[in-house]
Every structure is written in structure tokens, then in C-alpha cells.
C-alpha angles and dihedrals in degrees: 000000000000117000106203103162133034142157118222141162123236129191132179118232121276121248119254122249122259118232138219115227138147139210112259095205113120115259089007109080099150124149116273105170114137129219122258118256120254123256121255122258126235122232131185115217127198114228135175094244105111092200097053092117092067090085087069093053094097107004110072106171128067132179137170121237120283123244113253123243120269117255139212122283090046095291112157121215118258117260116249119256116260119245123226118198114198121219135173117270107259093045116142110212117206123189101209097191094052096030090232124143131197131183126209109204102158133060113258093018110147135195134185110237107167127025122217118240122251118251122249126260121262118221091262086074094060097053116126142157086267097039108045097157104038114181096185121106133169129240113231118269120254121242119232120246119224133194116227135192116209119197124180118215110182116236104214130153092223129027121195114217136174142104120315111281093022091130100259093131092049092049096049089046092053095046097042144018091262115132101211111166116256125198138132100259135083122277096017088150107058097173134027118273125206129209134176122227105190090319097321111121115224122191123203101214113205114253118280127214137194106289098026094129088059095049105269122143107350086349124196090330091103102021085083090063092060090059097079099038109114097208131021128217107202112202122197117183118235089219089068118115093212112030092174092055094045091053095045095047092056092046092049092052093051088050092050093050093045128342087215090070092068093057093063121110106271132193118192124213136187099219128200089026090159087074094068134054122251092260092056093046092057093050092044092049090050091049094049093043090052095053095037101041088219137104108268122215121202112223139177134174087219089069114046092191090063088061095060094094089052091054090047091055091046090049091052090051089051090054093049092046094051098037115121117254111251113239089229090059091052092058 
């Protein structure tokens, strides 16, 4: 089960207490109490594991190690160990208390989300010419706890979108080693699946329906994953009784969720083309091209030759992704 949104509480470590102690050497009774150690910090680290948010499913509170108390002979307490929480790359981290948002878009990107508190002073810190035997010491400071909302937005090169049962799962399984479930009923795919096509990341986005942007069906739960896909493959099933409506409904839901989604590069495919004869394919392609304003390619996993245009597009995307950056563009 993919966990893609959680609320948790994060706290830095508390500081250790300072202490009051004195030399026990005759004629030398000065203060020797050390300071408490500082509490550890908490970091969030982006990793490639898509399921990294599962660790937060049941445990909701996290805190770094506290600093240890100071000791005699001017020994300061040890600092607490830092804590590193791992989340999938593509996670949006929102500090709900401070109203701050961070986005982790690269593997190994790390952010500090909760500071550890400082340790308290021991009585050695308070010595002076007028206070040669101070007895005062400080307790360690308390770290602040924050509430965070973690939301995963997949970062994929290509997102496969369309109505349920449009053939997205079958296509991604055919092109990659993904094991997306395939069956002839709505909402077979209940979570996004990723596949790699020669280093190009493809995401099978669960089927959308009319009203998804308002919470119907699988609702907005997976619309967010479309947001970061660089290119969209829009599949419309040849079995549909109204191709134009199917296409327009999906586009409208994307627009309602975020107008920016409609500006992404989009390729339109008539899927399951093996289920209709050549005459029907021609009319269905014309209907779909008229409403989309784009060239429509008929595809079916039953005929590998029909997938050549898909592979050609993917190859071009790979070339663009791996092309060296021109020095002039850097400037």
C-alpha cells in the first residue's frame, strides 16, 4: 500500500542540564560543574524509495536524542545524536505551525526541520571575581515540537492518464518491468505505479473520472501526482462510446485541479485499437483528433509494431533528458 500523505510531529532533542559541583581539594574549592550537552537536530532526507512514508503510518511522533547532563571536573555533557527521517523524493514538507513549505526534488537532498535545544550552564560558567563559589546552574532548554504534513508528489518523466480501464496499466507493464494490476473493471490501479524505460521514469496514474477534482472516485488523491510529470500520455480507449467526451472530461478535471497541468506536453493515443476494425479506427482517430487538436496514434499491446511510435517518442525524451547542457544556456 502506498502511503502518500501523513501528518507527524517532529521535535529536536532537549538540552541536558548543567550541574553544580566543586573541587574537593583542600584550599581549592572552586566550581567545576560542566554544561549540559545540546539536543540533536532533526533532518528530512529525500531517497529513491517510493514507499518511505510507510514508516509514519503508525508512529506519529519523532524526536532527536536529548543532550546529556554536565558532570564534575568541568565535563560538559554529550550532545544528542541527530535524527534523519527518510522520505521519497518528490515529497512536499509543510511545517503547519510556522506555515513554511519545502520541496525535496532531488535524491539525497536534506533539510533541517527541527533544531535541538541548547544545554544548560553548569556552575563553572557563573564564576567571577565577586562570585567565587557559585551554586547556580541551569536546566537544559526544551526543544520546540512542530506538526508537519508530508505529501508525496511523484516525480516522473511521463505520466499515463485517462479513464479507468483505458489500458494504461497494460501499456506500462509492456514497456517496463512494472507490475501494475490489470483487470476489466474500474479502479484496478489504486495507487501509482512506476516503471523505468531505459532510465526514463513512467508513472501509471490511477484512472480519473468526471468530478475527480472535487473528490469523486479516487478524487484528488492522485491528481497531485500528475503535477510533476514532465510529459503526459493521454490514453482513450477505442471501446468508448464517446471518445470526445472521454478526452474532454479528463482535460477538464486537470484544468480544475490546476490550469498548469493543461500546459504540459501531451501525446494522445487511441488504445486497444485491436478491438475495432480498420474502418472504425479511421473514424475514431478523426473524432479524437478533432477534439484534441493533436495527432492521434492507435496502439495496442497485442501488436508490438503499433507501439513503435510510442518507443520513438520515449527515445526522443531520453535524448532530451541526457543531452549535455549548452554553456550558452548556463549563462
